[in-house]
LOBA-228915 format. One record per residue (C-alpha): residue number from 1; residue in one letter; chain; x, y, z. Coordinates in Angstrom, 1 decimal, padded with zeros to 4 digits, m for minus. Layout:
N
SITE,pos,code,unit,u,v,w
SITE,NUM,A,A,X,Y,Z
...
//
This chain:
429
SITE,pos,code,unit,u,v,w
SITE,1,M,A,m098.8,026.3,m032.3
SITE,2,S,A,m102.5,026.2,m032.0
SITE,3,R,A,m104.5,027.0,m028.7
SITE,4,R,A,m105.6,023.2,m028.7
SITE,5,D,A,m102.0,022.1,m028.8
SITE,6,T,A,m101.1,024.6,m025.9
SITE,7,K,A,m104.0,023.2,m023.7
SITE,8,S,A,m102.9,019.7,m024.5
SITE,9,G,A,m099.3,020.3,m023.5
SITE,10,G,A,m100.5,022.1,m020.2
SITE,11,R,A,m102.7,019.0,m019.3
SITE,12,K,A,m099.7,016.6,m019.9
SITE,13,R,A,m097.4,018.7,m017.7
SITE,14,L,A,m100.1,018.8,m014.9
SITE,15,S,A,m100.5,015.0,m015.2
SITE,16,L,A,m096.8,014.5,m015.0
SITE,17,L,A,m096.5,016.7,m012.0
SITE,18,A,A,m099.5,015.0,m010.3
SITE,19,T,A,m097.8,011.7,m011.0
SITE,20,I,A,m094.5,012.9,m009.5
SITE,21,L,A,m096.3,014.4,m006.4
SITE,22,L,A,m098.1,011.1,m005.9
SITE,23,S,A,m095.0,009.1,m006.1
SITE,24,I,A,m093.4,011.4,m003.5
SITE,25,L,A,m096.4,010.9,m001.3
SITE,26,V,A,m096.3,007.2,m001.5
SITE,27,G,A,m092.6,007.2,m000.9
SITE,28,V,A,m093.2,009.2,002.3
SITE,29,V,A,m096.0,006.8,003.4
SITE,30,V,A,m093.6,003.7,002.7
SITE,31,L,A,m090.7,005.3,004.5
SITE,32,S,A,m093.1,006.1,007.5
SITE,33,A,A,m094.2,002.5,007.5
SITE,34,L,A,m090.7,001.1,007.4
SITE,35,A,A,m089.6,003.4,010.2
SITE,36,V,A,m092.4,002.1,012.4
SITE,37,L,A,m091.5,m001.4,011.6
SITE,38,A,A,m087.8,m000.7,012.3
SITE,39,L,A,m088.8,000.6,015.9
SITE,40,Q,A,m091.2,m002.3,016.6
SITE,41,N,A,m089.2,m005.1,015.3
SITE,42,R,A,m085.6,m003.6,015.2
SITE,43,W,A,m085.2,m004.2,011.5
SITE,44,L,A,m083.0,m001.1,011.0
SITE,45,P,A,m080.6,m002.9,008.4
SITE,46,V,A,m083.6,m004.2,006.5
SITE,47,A,A,m085.4,m000.7,006.5
SITE,48,A,A,m082.2,000.9,005.1
SITE,49,T,A,m082.0,m001.5,002.3
SITE,50,A,A,m085.7,m001.1,001.4
SITE,51,A,A,m085.4,002.6,001.3
SITE,52,V,A,m082.7,002.4,m001.4
SITE,53,Q,A,m084.5,m000.2,m003.5
SITE,54,L,A,m088.1,001.1,m003.7
SITE,55,P,A,m090.2,m000.4,m006.4
SITE,56,D,A,m092.0,001.6,m009.1
SITE,57,E,A,m095.3,000.3,m007.9
SITE,58,L,A,m096.2,m000.8,m004.2
SITE,59,A,A,m098.7,m003.5,m003.2
SITE,60,P,A,m101.1,m002.5,m000.5
SITE,61,D,A,m099.9,m005.2,001.9
SITE,62,M,A,m096.5,m003.6,002.1
SITE,63,L,A,m097.9,m000.7,004.0
SITE,64,E,A,m098.7,m002.8,007.1
SITE,65,P,A,m097.2,m006.0,008.7
SITE,66,T,A,m098.4,m009.3,007.4
SITE,67,A,A,m100.1,m012.0,009.4
SITE,68,S,A,m096.9,m014.1,009.6
SITE,69,E,A,m094.9,m011.1,010.8
SITE,70,V,A,m097.6,m010.5,013.7
SITE,71,S,A,m097.4,m014.3,014.7
SITE,72,A,A,m093.7,m014.1,014.9
SITE,73,E,A,m093.9,m012.2,018.1
SITE,74,P,A,m092.7,m014.3,021.2
SITE,75,E,A,m095.3,m016.4,022.9
SITE,76,T,A,m096.2,m015.3,026.5
SITE,77,D,A,m097.7,m018.7,027.4
SITE,78,A,A,m094.9,m021.1,028.4
SITE,79,T,A,m097.1,m024.2,028.0
SITE,80,A,A,m098.2,m023.3,024.4
SITE,81,E,A,m095.3,m025.3,023.0
SITE,82,P,A,m093.7,m028.6,024.0
SITE,83,D,A,m090.2,m028.7,025.4
SITE,84,V,A,m088.1,m029.6,022.4
SITE,85,S,A,m085.3,m031.2,024.5
SITE,86,I,A,m087.6,m033.9,025.8
SITE,87,L,A,m088.1,m035.2,022.3
SITE,88,A,A,m084.4,m036.1,022.2
SITE,89,Y,A,m084.8,m038.8,024.6
SITE,90,S,A,m086.5,m042.2,023.7
SITE,91,T,A,m088.1,m044.5,026.4
SITE,92,L,A,m085.7,m046.9,028.0
SITE,93,K,A,m086.8,m050.2,029.6
SITE,94,L,A,m085.7,m053.5,030.8
SITE,95,G,A,m084.0,m055.5,028.1
SITE,96,D,A,m082.9,m052.5,025.8
SITE,97,D,A,m079.4,m052.5,024.7
SITE,98,N,A,m077.9,m049.3,023.2
SITE,99,A,A,m075.6,m046.5,024.0
SITE,100,A,A,m078.3,m044.3,025.7
SITE,101,V,A,m078.5,m047.1,028.4
SITE,102,E,A,m074.9,m046.6,029.3
SITE,103,S,A,m075.4,m042.8,029.6
SITE,104,L,A,m078.4,m043.3,031.8
SITE,105,Q,A,m076.4,m045.8,034.0
SITE,106,L,A,m073.6,m043.5,034.5
SITE,107,Q,A,m075.9,m040.6,035.5
SITE,108,L,A,m077.6,m042.8,038.1
SITE,109,M,A,m074.2,m043.7,039.5
SITE,110,R,A,m073.4,m039.9,039.8
SITE,111,L,A,m076.6,m039.2,041.6
SITE,112,G,A,m076.0,m042.1,044.1
SITE,113,Y,A,m078.8,m044.5,043.0
SITE,114,L,A,m076.4,m047.2,041.9
SITE,115,D,A,m072.9,m048.5,042.7
SITE,116,Y,A,m070.2,m047.4,040.4
SITE,117,D,A,m069.0,m050.1,038.0
SITE,118,M,A,m067.6,m050.6,034.6
SITE,119,P,A,m070.6,m049.4,032.5
SITE,120,S,A,m072.5,m051.5,030.1
SITE,121,T,A,m075.1,m050.8,027.4
SITE,122,Y,A,m077.6,m053.3,028.6
SITE,123,Y,A,m080.7,m052.2,030.7
SITE,124,N,A,m080.8,m054.8,033.4
SITE,125,A,A,m082.7,m055.3,036.6
SITE,126,S,A,m080.0,m053.3,038.6
SITE,127,I,A,m080.8,m050.2,036.4
SITE,128,A,A,m084.5,m050.7,036.6
SITE,129,E,A,m084.1,m050.8,040.4
SITE,130,A,A,m082.0,m047.6,040.3
SITE,131,V,A,m084.7,m045.9,038.2
SITE,132,K,A,m087.4,m046.9,040.6
SITE,133,L,A,m085.4,m045.3,043.6
SITE,134,F,A,m085.1,m042.1,041.5
SITE,135,Q,A,m088.8,m042.2,040.9
SITE,136,R,A,m089.5,m042.7,044.6
SITE,137,S,A,m087.2,m039.8,045.4
SITE,138,V,A,m089.2,m037.4,043.2
SITE,139,G,A,m092.7,m038.8,044.1
SITE,140,R,A,m093.4,m040.6,040.8
SITE,141,D,A,m094.8,m044.1,040.2
SITE,142,M,A,m092.1,m046.6,040.6
SITE,143,T,A,m092.3,m048.3,037.2
SITE,144,G,A,m088.6,m048.8,036.5
SITE,145,V,A,m089.1,m047.4,033.0
SITE,146,A,A,m087.2,m044.3,032.0
SITE,147,D,A,m089.5,m042.4,029.6
SITE,148,A,A,m088.3,m039.2,027.8
SITE,149,E,A,m089.8,m036.9,030.7
SITE,150,L,A,m088.1,m038.8,033.5
SITE,151,Q,A,m084.8,m038.7,031.6
SITE,152,E,A,m085.2,m035.0,031.1
SITE,153,E,A,m085.5,m034.7,035.0
SITE,154,I,A,m082.6,m037.2,035.5
SITE,155,Y,A,m080.2,m035.2,033.4
SITE,156,Q,A,m081.0,m031.8,034.9
SITE,157,P,A,m078.0,m030.0,036.5
SITE,158,E,A,m079.8,m030.0,039.7
SITE,159,A,A,m081.4,m033.5,039.5
SITE,160,Q,A,m082.5,m035.1,042.7
SITE,161,T,A,m079.6,m037.1,044.4
SITE,162,Y,A,m080.4,m040.3,046.5
SITE,163,Q,A,m082.5,m039.8,049.5
SITE,164,L,A,m084.6,m041.6,052.1
SITE,165,K,A,m087.5,m040.0,053.7
SITE,166,L,A,m090.8,m040.7,055.8
SITE,167,S,A,m093.0,m043.3,054.3
SITE,168,D,A,m090.4,m044.8,051.9
SITE,169,A,A,m090.0,m048.5,051.8
SITE,170,G,A,m087.5,m050.9,050.4
SITE,171,S,A,m084.3,m053.0,051.0
SITE,172,D,A,m082.3,m049.8,051.5
SITE,173,V,A,m084.6,m048.8,054.4
SITE,174,E,A,m084.0,m052.2,055.9
SITE,175,S,A,m080.2,m051.8,055.5
SITE,176,L,A,m080.4,m048.3,057.0
SITE,177,Q,A,m082.4,m049.6,060.1
SITE,178,Y,A,m079.8,m052.3,060.5
SITE,179,R,A,m077.0,m049.8,060.6
SITE,180,L,A,m078.7,m047.2,062.8
SITE,181,A,A,m079.4,m050.2,065.2
SITE,182,E,A,m075.8,m051.2,065.1
SITE,183,M,A,m074.8,m047.8,066.3
SITE,184,G,A,m077.4,m047.7,068.9
SITE,185,Y,A,m079.9,m045.2,067.4
SITE,186,Y,A,m082.7,m047.5,066.5
SITE,187,E,A,m084.3,m049.9,068.7
SITE,188,D,A,m087.4,m051.0,066.9
SITE,189,K,A,m087.8,m054.0,064.5
SITE,190,I,A,m086.0,m054.1,061.1
SITE,191,S,A,m089.1,m053.6,058.9
SITE,192,G,A,m087.9,m052.0,055.7
SITE,193,F,A,m090.5,m049.2,056.3
SITE,194,F,A,m089.4,m045.6,057.0
SITE,195,G,A,m091.7,m044.7,059.8
SITE,196,P,A,m091.7,m042.3,062.7
SITE,197,R,A,m089.3,m044.4,064.7
SITE,198,T,A,m086.7,m044.5,061.8
SITE,199,E,A,m087.1,m040.7,061.3
SITE,200,E,A,m086.5,m040.2,064.9
SITE,201,A,A,m083.5,m042.4,064.9
SITE,202,V,A,m082.1,m040.5,061.8
SITE,203,M,A,m082.5,m037.2,063.7
SITE,204,L,A,m080.7,m038.4,066.7
SITE,205,F,A,m077.9,m039.5,064.5
SITE,206,Q,A,m077.9,m036.2,062.5
SITE,207,A,A,m077.8,m034.2,065.9
SITE,208,R,A,m075.0,m036.5,067.4
SITE,209,N,A,m072.9,m036.0,064.3
SITE,210,E,A,m073.5,m032.3,064.1
SITE,211,M,A,m075.3,m032.4,060.8
SITE,212,R,A,m078.5,m030.5,059.6
SITE,213,V,A,m081.3,m032.2,061.6
SITE,214,S,A,m083.9,m033.1,058.9
SITE,215,G,A,m085.0,m036.7,059.6
SITE,216,T,A,m084.3,m037.3,055.8
SITE,217,V,A,m081.3,m039.2,054.6
SITE,218,N,A,m079.6,m037.5,051.7
SITE,219,H,A,m076.6,m038.7,050.0
SITE,220,S,A,m074.0,m037.2,052.2
SITE,221,D,A,m075.9,m038.5,055.3
SITE,222,W,A,m075.8,m042.0,053.7
SITE,223,E,A,m072.0,m041.7,053.2
SITE,224,L,A,m071.4,m040.7,056.8
SITE,225,I,A,m073.7,m043.3,058.4
SITE,226,Y,A,m071.7,m046.0,056.4
SITE,227,S,A,m068.4,m044.7,057.5
SITE,228,D,A,m065.9,m045.2,060.3
SITE,229,E,A,m066.1,m041.6,061.1
SITE,230,A,A,m069.8,m041.9,062.2
SITE,231,V,A,m070.2,m041.1,065.9
SITE,232,E,A,m072.3,m043.8,067.7
SITE,233,S,A,m074.9,m043.2,070.1
SITE,234,E,A,m074.2,m042.5,073.7
SITE,235,N,A,m076.8,m045.0,074.7
SITE,236,K,A,m075.4,m047.8,072.7
SITE,237,P,A,m075.6,m050.9,074.9
SITE,238,T,A,m072.3,m052.9,075.5
SITE,239,P,A,m072.7,m056.3,074.0
SITE,240,T,A,m072.5,m059.1,076.6
SITE,241,P,A,m072.1,m062.8,076.0
SITE,242,T,A,m075.5,m064.6,076.0
SITE,243,P,A,m075.4,m068.1,077.6
SITE,244,A,A,m076.7,m071.0,075.5
SITE,245,P,A,m080.4,m071.7,076.6
SITE,246,T,A,m081.0,m074.7,078.7
SITE,247,R,A,m083.3,m077.2,077.2
SITE,248,T,A,m086.1,m078.2,079.6
SITE,249,P,A,m088.4,m081.2,079.1
SITE,250,S,A,m091.8,m080.5,077.8
SITE,251,P,A,m094.5,m080.9,080.4
SITE,252,T,A,m096.6,m084.0,080.1
SITE,253,R,A,m100.1,m083.0,078.8
SITE,254,S,A,m103.2,m084.2,080.7
SITE,255,P,A,m106.4,m084.9,079.0
SITE,256,E,A,m107.7,m081.5,080.0
SITE,257,S,A,m104.7,m079.7,078.5
SITE,258,T,A,m105.7,m080.6,074.9
SITE,259,K,A,m108.4,m078.0,075.0
SITE,260,K,A,m107.5,m075.1,072.8
SITE,261,P,A,m106.9,m071.8,074.4
SITE,262,S,A,m109.4,m069.0,074.1
SITE,263,P,A,m108.5,m066.3,071.6
SITE,264,T,A,m108.9,m063.8,074.4
SITE,265,S,A,m105.9,m065.2,076.2
SITE,266,T,A,m103.4,m064.1,073.7
SITE,267,G,A,m101.5,m061.0,075.0
SITE,268,S,A,m101.3,m057.9,072.8
SITE,269,P,A,m097.8,m056.5,071.8
SITE,270,S,A,m096.4,m053.8,073.8
SITE,271,G,A,m095.5,m050.3,072.5
SITE,272,G,A,m097.2,m048.1,070.1
SITE,273,G,A,m098.9,m048.9,066.8
SITE,274,G,A,m097.7,m048.4,063.3
SITE,275,K,A,m095.7,m050.5,060.7
SITE,276,E,A,m092.5,m050.4,062.9
SITE,277,T,A,m094.0,m052.1,066.0
SITE,278,A,A,m094.1,m056.0,066.1
SITE,279,T,A,m097.5,m057.5,065.7
SITE,280,P,A,m098.6,m061.0,066.6
SITE,281,K,A,m098.5,m063.7,064.0
SITE,282,P,A,m102.0,m064.7,062.6
SITE,283,T,A,m103.3,m068.0,063.8
SITE,284,A,A,m104.5,m069.1,060.4
SITE,285,T,A,m101.7,m070.7,058.3
SITE,286,P,A,m101.0,m068.6,055.2
SITE,287,K,A,m101.3,m070.1,051.8
SITE,288,P,A,m098.1,m070.8,050.0
SITE,289,D,A,m097.2,m068.7,047.1
SITE,290,A,A,m097.8,m070.4,043.8
SITE,291,T,A,m094.2,m069.6,042.8
SITE,292,P,A,m092.2,m069.3,046.0
SITE,293,R,A,m088.8,m067.9,045.8
SITE,294,P,A,m086.2,m070.1,047.6
SITE,295,A,A,m084.5,m068.4,050.4
SITE,296,A,A,m080.6,m068.4,050.5
SITE,297,D,A,m079.0,m070.7,052.9
SITE,298,D,A,m077.3,m068.6,055.5
SITE,299,S,A,m076.4,m071.4,057.9
SITE,300,K,A,m073.2,m072.4,056.3
SITE,301,S,A,m070.1,m071.6,058.3
SITE,302,Y,A,m066.6,m070.8,056.9
SITE,303,A,A,m063.1,m071.0,058.3
SITE,304,R,A,m061.4,m067.8,059.6
SITE,305,S,A,m058.9,m067.8,056.9
SITE,306,V,A,m058.1,m066.8,053.3
SITE,307,D,A,m059.7,m070.0,052.1
SITE,308,G,A,m062.8,m069.4,054.1
SITE,309,L,A,m063.2,m066.0,052.8
SITE,310,I,A,m062.8,m067.0,049.1
SITE,311,A,A,m065.1,m070.0,049.6
SITE,312,C,A,m067.8,m067.8,050.9
SITE,313,A,A,m067.3,m065.4,048.0
SITE,314,N,A,m067.6,m068.2,045.5
SITE,315,D,A,m070.8,m069.5,047.1
SITE,316,Q,A,m072.5,m066.1,046.3
SITE,317,L,A,m071.7,m066.2,042.5
SITE,318,G,A,m074.8,m065.6,040.4
SITE,319,K,A,m076.8,m064.0,043.2
SITE,320,P,A,m078.5,m060.7,042.1
SITE,321,Y,A,m076.9,m057.3,042.7
SITE,322,S,A,m079.1,m055.0,044.8
SITE,323,W,A,m078.4,m051.5,045.9
SITE,324,S,A,m077.6,m051.4,049.7
SITE,325,G,A,m077.9,m055.3,049.9
SITE,326,K,A,m075.8,m057.2,052.4
SITE,327,G,A,m077.0,m060.7,051.7
SITE,328,P,A,m077.8,m063.5,051.8
SITE,329,D,A,m080.2,m063.1,048.9
SITE,330,A,A,m078.6,m060.2,047.1
SITE,331,F,A,m075.7,m057.8,047.6
SITE,332,D,A,m074.2,m054.4,046.6
SITE,333,C,A,m070.4,m054.4,046.3
SITE,334,S,A,m069.6,m053.4,049.9
SITE,335,G,A,m072.4,m055.6,051.2
SITE,336,L,A,m070.8,m058.6,049.6
SITE,337,V,A,m067.4,m057.9,051.3
SITE,338,Y,A,m069.1,m057.2,054.6
SITE,339,Y,A,m071.0,m060.5,054.3
SITE,340,C,A,m068.1,m062.6,053.4
SITE,341,L,A,m065.9,m061.0,056.1
SITE,342,T,A,m068.4,m061.7,058.9
SITE,343,K,A,m069.1,m065.2,057.6
SITE,344,A,A,m065.3,m065.9,057.7
SITE,345,G,A,m065.2,m064.8,061.4
SITE,346,V,A,m064.0,m061.2,060.8
SITE,347,S,A,m065.5,m058.7,063.2
SITE,348,T,A,m066.4,m055.6,061.2
SITE,349,S,A,m069.2,m053.1,060.9
SITE,350,R,A,m071.4,m052.7,057.7
SITE,351,L,A,m069.4,m049.9,056.0
SITE,352,S,A,m069.1,m048.4,052.4
SITE,353,S,A,m066.2,m049.2,050.0
SITE,354,R,A,m064.5,m046.1,050.9
SITE,355,S,A,m064.4,m046.7,054.6
SITE,356,Y,A,m063.2,m050.3,054.1
SITE,357,A,A,m060.4,m048.9,051.9
SITE,358,A,A,m059.3,m046.4,054.5
SITE,359,S,A,m059.3,m048.9,057.4
SITE,360,S,A,m055.9,m048.9,059.1
SITE,361,K,A,m056.5,m052.1,060.9
SITE,362,W,A,m055.8,m054.1,057.6
SITE,363,T,A,m052.5,m053.9,055.8
SITE,364,L,A,m052.3,m051.6,052.8
SITE,365,V,A,m051.4,m053.1,049.4
SITE,366,E,A,m050.4,m050.4,047.1
SITE,367,T,A,m049.9,m052.1,043.7
SITE,368,I,A,m051.6,m055.0,041.7
SITE,369,D,A,m048.4,m056.9,041.5
SITE,370,E,A,m048.3,m057.2,045.4
SITE,371,L,A,m051.9,m058.6,045.8
SITE,372,R,A,m052.4,m062.0,047.2
SITE,373,A,A,m055.4,m064.2,047.3
SITE,374,G,A,m058.0,m063.0,049.9
SITE,375,D,A,m057.0,m059.3,049.6
SITE,376,L,A,m059.9,m056.7,049.4
SITE,377,L,A,m059.7,m054.5,046.2
SITE,378,F,A,m060.7,m051.0,045.8
SITE,379,F,A,m061.4,m048.8,042.7
SITE,380,H,A,m062.6,m045.6,041.5
SITE,381,D,A,m064.1,m044.8,038.1
SITE,382,D,A,m063.0,m042.9,035.1
SITE,383,S,A,m064.4,m039.7,036.2
SITE,384,S,A,m063.4,m039.7,039.8
SITE,385,S,A,m060.4,m040.2,042.2
SITE,386,T,A,m062.6,m041.3,045.1
SITE,387,V,A,m063.0,m045.1,046.0
SITE,388,N,A,m066.6,m046.2,044.9
SITE,389,H,A,m066.2,m049.9,044.3
SITE,390,T,A,m064.8,m053.0,046.0
SITE,391,G,A,m064.3,m056.7,045.5
SITE,392,I,A,m062.2,m059.8,046.8
SITE,393,F,A,m059.1,m060.9,045.0
SITE,394,I,A,m058.9,m064.7,044.3
SITE,395,G,A,m055.6,m064.8,042.5
SITE,396,G,A,m054.8,m065.3,038.9
SITE,397,G,A,m055.6,m061.8,038.0
SITE,398,K,A,m059.2,m062.3,039.0
SITE,399,F,A,m061.6,m061.0,041.7
SITE,400,I,A,m065.3,m061.6,042.8
SITE,401,H,A,m067.5,m058.6,043.1
SITE,402,A,A,m071.2,m057.5,043.0
SITE,403,S,A,m071.5,m055.8,039.7
SITE,404,S,A,m074.2,m053.3,039.1
SITE,405,S,A,m073.7,m053.2,035.4
SITE,406,Q,A,m074.0,m057.0,035.0
SITE,407,G,A,m076.7,m057.2,037.7
SITE,408,K,A,m075.1,m060.1,039.8
SITE,409,V,A,m072.1,m061.4,041.8
SITE,410,M,A,m069.6,m062.5,039.3
SITE,411,T,A,m065.9,m063.0,038.6
SITE,412,S,A,m063.9,m060.5,036.7
SITE,413,S,A,m060.4,m060.1,035.3
SITE,414,F,A,m058.1,m057.1,035.5
SITE,415,T,A,m058.9,m055.6,032.2
SITE,416,A,A,m057.7,m052.2,031.1
SITE,417,Y,A,m060.7,m050.5,032.9
SITE,418,W,A,m060.0,m052.2,036.3
SITE,419,T,A,m056.1,m051.8,035.9
SITE,420,R,A,m056.3,m048.0,035.3
SITE,421,N,A,m059.0,m047.5,038.2
SITE,422,F,A,m057.2,m049.7,040.8
SITE,423,V,A,m056.6,m047.6,044.0
SITE,424,C,A,m055.3,m050.1,046.6
SITE,425,G,A,m055.8,m053.4,048.3
SITE,426,R,A,m056.2,m054.3,052.1
SITE,427,R,A,m054.9,m057.5,053.4
SITE,428,V,A,m057.2,m058.9,056.1
SITE,429,F,A,m055.4,m062.2,056.9
//
């Protein structure tokens, strides 16, 4: 073998040795990089697999994490991405008819913003009113439209239940004032505005009934206020018969008496200011509304009998449902029963369905087969054993009630829903 061949063989061996050493060095670097990634990203199973299956040649970008791997780190800013769960809800509004409306209706019932009733899929005025009450409770604009964000709030496990607080206004405030006045806690005018006088009356009621004194009416407060268990005020005046006023002849006017009185001769109202204190009527005649809403006729009287009770209930058919309404324009279920009972000469307080059902002064009717026309009916719903709906039995397997799901006073039959949820009846006459 020549010296040239010997030198050539030596260079090849050195080249091969250098290649081997370089490969070993690259392998060490790769294993180190993978070890770092395993510690940072907890890719231990991936790192082990990569160590067994090393390629012959490595791209430079395998020695450090890629841009996509860096961006995969969790975001620290909670507002950077929208809440995906909100996207699951679509806006619901008056006139919609789908299964989502039924779910919304049931949730509003559970939260206390709507009377329990056989649910429906139609978004009627009753549901819109309940949505407004929820919006009022959480400080939102009272639009009656349930957008995705509002539904997200309604379906939260700790969603705001029904409440009334200072500066609220509505027919439910009017009903509350009426009930507090009936028990002797409220002595101002029935205004429908929750002002300081109403707040004071609520606090007096809460203290007298050994409740947490807050001045705010929550759902449990509301239930107690409209129950027979509510303790009345110690200062409740005893009602006394008022004699009929004696009609006196009008004095004969003299020519001088035709002169109009001076504006300064009008006395100012007594008491403090605010929306809950009576104010004098304006001297100017107000312009009539372009589309006046006719007021319900509340002057009709009914006989103190089964026939009188049913006749009164029939006369309310078609009137709108309204949460806490006690007539004569609109009703909730217990408000309709209260109105018809009092118009038929039955003395009773404005109570809830549950309290009417528990009233021992009326005969208990335990089964549907024992019902007679004029009996009061009481129901629960599919998810509860507590009475939460009432109506008036008219015979023939039918009853009249104020339906929240249908949005009006109507006649219903004993369908499977009402039959399985029947609790009892009470015979008043």
